[in-house]
C-alpha positions as CSV (number, residue, x, y, z in Angstrom):
1,M,14.3,8.5,2.9
2,K,13.9,8.6,-0.5
3,I,17.4,9.3,-2.7
4,L,18.0,10.2,-6.0
5,I,21.2,10.1,-7.9
6,V,22.1,12.1,-10.7
7,D,25.6,11.5,-12.4
8,D,25.9,10.9,-16.2
9,E,28.8,8.4,-15.3
10,P,27.3,4.7,-14.2
11,L,30.5,3.6,-12.3
12,A,30.3,7.2,-10.5
13,R,26.3,6.7,-9.8
14,E,27.5,2.7,-8.8
15,E,29.9,3.6,-6.1
16,L,27.3,6.6,-4.8
17,K,24.7,4.4,-4.5
18,Y,26.9,1.5,-2.7
19,L,27.6,4.1,-0.2
20,V,23.8,5.1,0.4
21,E,22.1,2.0,0.6
22,N,24.6,1.4,3.5
23,N,22.8,4.2,5.2
24,D,19.6,3.0,7.6
25,Q,18.2,6.0,7.0
26,V,17.7,5.4,3.3
27,A,14.2,3.5,2.2
28,A,15.3,3.6,-1.8
29,V,17.4,5.3,-4.1
30,L,16.7,6.3,-7.3
31,E,18.6,7.2,-10.3
32,A,19.1,9.5,-13.1
33,D,21.8,9.8,-15.6
34,G,20.7,13.4,-16.9
35,V,18.9,16.8,-16.1
36,E,15.5,15.5,-18.3
37,E,15.4,12.0,-17.0
38,A,16.0,13.8,-13.3
39,K,12.5,16.0,-13.5
40,K,11.0,12.8,-14.3
41,V,11.9,11.1,-11.9
42,V,11.4,14.0,-8.8
43,K,7.8,14.8,-10.9
44,A,7.1,11.0,-10.1
45,Y,8.6,10.0,-6.8
46,Q,9.5,13.1,-5.2
47,P,12.9,12.4,-3.5
48,E,14.0,14.3,-0.2
49,M,16.9,14.1,-1.2
50,V,19.3,14.4,-4.7
51,F,22.5,14.2,-4.9
52,L,23.7,16.2,-8.1
53,D,26.5,16.2,-10.2
54,I,27.2,19.6,-12.1
55,Q,28.1,18.8,-15.1
56,L,25.2,16.4,-17.1
57,T,26.1,15.5,-20.3
58,D,22.4,17.0,-21.3
59,G,22.7,20.6,-19.0
60,S,23.6,21.7,-16.0
61,G,23.7,21.0,-12.5
62,M,23.2,24.3,-11.2
63,A,20.2,24.9,-13.2
64,L,18.8,21.7,-12.4
65,A,18.7,22.6,-8.5
66,A,17.1,26.3,-9.5
67,W,14.2,24.4,-11.5
68,F,14.1,22.0,-7.7
69,E,13.3,25.1,-5.9
70,S,10.4,26.1,-8.3
71,L,8.6,22.9,-7.1
72,P,6.1,22.8,-4.2
73,H,8.3,20.1,-2.3
74,S,11.4,20.7,-3.8
75,P,14.3,17.9,-2.8
76,H,17.3,18.8,-0.9
77,V,20.3,19.2,-3.0
78,V,23.8,18.1,-2.4
79,F,26.4,18.3,-5.0
80,A,28.7,15.3,-5.4
81,T,31.1,16.2,-7.7
82,A,34.6,16.4,-8.8
83,Y,34.9,19.9,-9.4
84,D,35.6,22.1,-6.4
85,Q,35.3,25.8,-7.9
86,Y,31.8,25.5,-7.9
87,A,31.0,25.3,-4.2
88,L,30.4,29.2,-3.1
89,A,27.8,28.8,-6.4
90,A,26.1,25.9,-5.0
91,F,24.7,27.5,-2.0
92,D,23.2,30.2,-4.4
93,V,20.7,27.8,-5.1
94,N,20.1,26.7,-1.4
95,A,22.5,23.9,-1.6
96,V,22.6,21.5,1.8
97,D,26.2,20.1,0.9
98,Y,29.0,19.9,-1.3
99,V,30.9,16.4,-1.3
100,L,33.9,16.0,-3.8
101,K,34.8,12.6,-5.3
102,P,36.5,10.3,-4.6
103,F,33.3,9.8,-2.2
104,R,33.9,8.1,1.8
105,Q,31.2,6.8,3.6
106,S,31.6,8.6,6.3
107,R,31.4,12.3,4.3
108,I,28.3,10.6,2.4
109,D,26.6,10.3,6.1
110,E,26.8,13.2,7.1
111,A,25.5,14.7,4.6
112,I,22.5,12.4,4.6
113,D,22.3,13.3,8.6
114,R,22.2,16.5,7.5
115,V,19.2,16.2,5.0
116,A,17.6,14.6,7.7
117,K,17.7,17.0,10.1
118,L,16.6,20.1,7.6
119,G,13.6,17.4,6.6
120,Q,12.4,17.2,10.4
121,T,12.3,20.9,10.8
122,K,10.7,21.8,7.5
123,E,8.4,18.9,8.3
124,D,7.2,20.4,11.4
125,S,6.9,24.0,10.5
126,S,5.0,23.0,7.3
127,S,2.6,21.4,9.2
128,H,2.6,24.6,11.6
129,K,1.7,26.6,8.9
130,Q,-0.3,24.4,7.0
131,A,-3.0,23.9,10.2
132,N,-3.2,27.8,10.5
133,P,-6.8,28.4,8.8
134,R,-5.5,32.1,8.2
135,L,-3.2,33.1,5.6
136,L,-1.2,36.5,5.9
137,I,-0.7,37.9,2.0
138,S,1.3,40.9,1.2
139,S,-0.3,43.0,-1.1
140,D,0.8,46.4,-2.1
141,E,1.5,48.2,1.2
142,R,-0.6,46.4,3.4
143,V,-0.3,43.1,4.7
144,L,-3.8,41.2,4.3
145,V,-5.3,38.2,6.6
146,V,-7.3,35.9,4.2
147,K,-8.9,32.8,5.4
148,K,-7.9,29.9,3.4
149,R,-11.2,28.2,3.2
150,D,-12.4,31.4,1.5
151,I,-9.6,30.9,-1.2
152,L,-10.9,29.8,-4.7
153,F,-7.7,29.7,-6.2
154,L,-4.1,30.8,-6.8
155,Q,-2.6,32.3,-10.4
156,A,0.5,33.1,-11.4
157,Q,0.7,36.0,-13.6
158,D,3.4,38.2,-14.8
159,G,5.5,37.7,-12.0
160,N,2.5,38.3,-9.2
161,V,0.1,35.9,-7.8
162,H,-4.1,36.4,-8.2
163,I,-5.7,35.1,-5.8
164,Q,-9.7,35.1,-6.1
165,T,-11.8,34.4,-3.2
166,A,-15.2,33.6,-2.8
167,D,-16.4,37.0,-1.9
168,R,-15.4,37.9,-5.3
169,Q,-12.3,39.5,-4.5
170,E,-9.0,39.2,-6.1
171,I,-5.9,40.2,-3.9
172,V,-2.7,40.4,-6.3
173,S,0.7,39.6,-4.3
174,K,4.1,40.1,-4.9
175,Q,5.0,36.5,-3.1
176,S,5.4,33.7,-5.1
177,L,3.3,30.7,-5.7
178,V,5.7,28.3,-4.4
179,N,5.7,30.3,-0.9
180,I,2.0,30.5,-0.7
181,A,1.7,26.8,-1.3
182,H,4.2,25.7,1.2
183,Q,0.9,27.1,3.9
184,L,-1.3,25.5,2.0
185,D,-3.0,22.2,2.9
186,P,-2.6,19.9,0.3
187,A,-5.4,17.8,0.9
188,K,-7.4,20.4,0.0
189,F,-5.0,22.7,-2.6
190,L,-3.9,20.8,-5.6
191,R,-1.9,22.1,-8.2
192,I,-3.7,21.3,-11.2
193,H,-0.8,23.8,-13.7
194,R,2.2,25.1,-13.8
195,S,0.1,28.4,-13.0
196,F,-2.6,27.3,-10.9
197,I,-3.4,25.9,-7.3
198,V,-6.8,25.2,-7.0
199,N,-9.4,24.7,-3.6
200,L,-10.7,21.3,-4.1
201,D,-13.9,22.3,-2.3
202,A,-14.5,25.0,-5.1
203,V,-14.7,22.9,-7.6
204,K,-18.1,21.8,-8.9
205,E,-16.9,19.8,-12.7
206,I,-14.7,18.2,-14.8
207,Q,-14.4,18.6,-18.5
208,P,-11.7,16.8,-20.9
209,S,-10.3,19.6,-23.2
210,F,-7.9,19.4,-26.0
211,N,-5.0,17.5,-26.3
212,H,-5.5,15.4,-23.2
213,T,-5.9,17.9,-21.1
214,Y,-8.8,19.0,-18.9
215,E,-11.3,21.9,-17.3
216,L,-12.3,22.6,-14.1
217,T,-15.5,24.2,-13.2
218,L,-15.5,26.1,-10.0
219,V,-18.7,27.1,-7.4
220,D,-18.1,30.8,-8.8
221,G,-18.3,29.6,-12.6
222,S,-14.5,30.4,-12.9
223,K,-12.6,27.5,-15.5
224,L,-9.4,26.6,-15.0
225,P,-7.1,24.4,-17.1
226,V,-5.3,21.3,-16.1
227,S,-2.5,20.5,-17.5
228,R,-1.3,17.1,-19.3
229,S,0.8,16.6,-16.4
230,Y,-1.7,17.0,-13.7
231,V,-4.3,15.4,-14.9
232,N,-4.3,11.9,-13.1
233,A,-3.6,13.8,-9.1
234,T,-6.3,16.4,-10.1
235,K,-8.6,13.4,-11.2
236,E,-7.4,11.3,-8.2
237,A,-8.0,14.5,-5.7
238,L,-11.7,14.9,-6.9
239,G,-12.6,11.3,-5.9
240,E,-11.6,8.8,-9.3
């Protein structure tokens, strides 16, 4: 398991890192001293778990945990802090646990065990959903059955998700893009922009665009933007 420790106090990070590394389930320990660095580390390394302090020099740990929730593969969050008054609020952002300083080995091990069990359950559930060739999409007052292979792309726009299919049907749903993404095979569907997920088999052409971005052309002629942060992953997925 890869674990990220986010704390703006070097001594606190070092103490927690020592305890985390003593657990046999941990393969790597990453560190960040604030919100912005944590975002970069999570995007680059996708840790399964984050020990997160609440009050950070450059922002709020609560807000950072909420940002994690917006990611296609969000890490499990355990708050590790000296402040006990935020415990109830922590679970509003789906925190798995809440550990108070000073840390004890047994308490850190308990938090890691809890996340490990959740990760296994989530992996089994996610694999089952991704293997299903069909997708249930709530649209207006109907629930539509859509074949995943027929989806060209998905776009988040104005609080809705627009799903474009190969037969030129556009389905509009109130479901979140993240929720739908969890049910799609990541080997076939790729996020290319914060608002777009594309079926890789539907991509016909990729061309450079302005400001180091790219543009995809799909088999139906649709043009989709690839933002800078997704360029390398997109080119790799398409066979570079």
